[in-house]
C-alpha angles and dihedrals in degrees: 000000000000090000090051091051091050091050092048091051092050093049094047094072099059094033099046117115127154090248135098091229092061090051091050091054092046093049095043092050095051098040091044091050091051091050091047091052091052091047092050092049091049094049093051084076088074096054107033127075111267090021098173090051089051091052092050091048093047093049092046091051092048092049092049090050096053104036115093103177098113096049090046093053091045094053093046092048090051091053091049091052093050092049091048088053090052094244100139096166092055092045091051090051094047090050089065087072088067107032139039096216125101111271107176095100101036120124126215095276093048093047090050091048093051092048093049093047089052092048091050095047095043094046084070100035099040101032120013097039096052091046092050095046090045090053092049101039108013122220094341089056092049094051095040091052092049090049091053092047093048093049091050090055091048104042108359099092133097112268136120091261098046105029091100104015093050096045095096094049092049094048092046089053091050091053095044092051099042098094096032091054092054092045087052091052092049092049090046089059090049093048097039095109089062087066092044092256145113127271091199091056090047091056094043094051092044091054093045104038109017095089093049093073117094089237115069090214110028090054092058093053095043093047091051092051092045092052094043093051096038094236140120122252130178130054135122120350121187114206096178103254093027132049122198124195102202124193121259114263123200143013136207084223103038091207092058131084096259145328128253122290113265120263132207094265090055089071090065090046089052091050092051090048091049091050091050090050089050092055092046092048092049091052094045093047092047089054090047092050092051091047093050093047091048091049090049093051090048092053091047092051092047091050091048093051092046094050092045 
């Protein structure tokens, strides 16, 4: 998606206006182009030799391009290793690969919190959501989702330049991630024992705390991970020119005021949990894709018989 990002950056200059309407046009053009590219690649399977093989290869390439699970786990593991070695300055620097907040003054617990929050959020954004949209809409769904997610990261944040222009990208990302975030939370509860945690606590904390987060989707995922791991997430985040005091998510005892602060080893637990969620999501979405394709073929056959 590096080429898409470069194209989006180039188009931003001539299309930028401090109006929501301009942002709607910008977002629609780029997301629509990504979906059209996916549709064109999918339909080539009907006109080129070995069409089915082409479709499989195109879908596999698209999936590889949009999934970020391996890089996410690698970055988190690197941060855990640096913390375990007692190298806080290096861990703070490495953390900037995952988060946009200031990291230069964070202690071990805050570094671990930031890493785990990123793992939780990106398990949905970088893994479950692409798989789900790919299952529902094939290659066009994969590429359109990734376009939405990329635009949200580029222009969908609060700032004088993007408050209006980035509104459409941010709202599109909220909509596109609504179901994936909740699927992530459900699968986190199922996979919680892999991280040495409790599925019941994951569900309880998600229900209690998920809606307290400023993001309608990230909060659900972070609350599920906090409950599953028995730790506390949330707190103050410094983004340079903007400081956010986010509510506490999670508790070892869900009736209590909050769980313990995360430790270095909890990063590895979060990574294992994320990997288990990835496997479960891949299996669930594969079943969904087969079911939807079978239902589609059945409807086509029924329509053909009826019209004949």
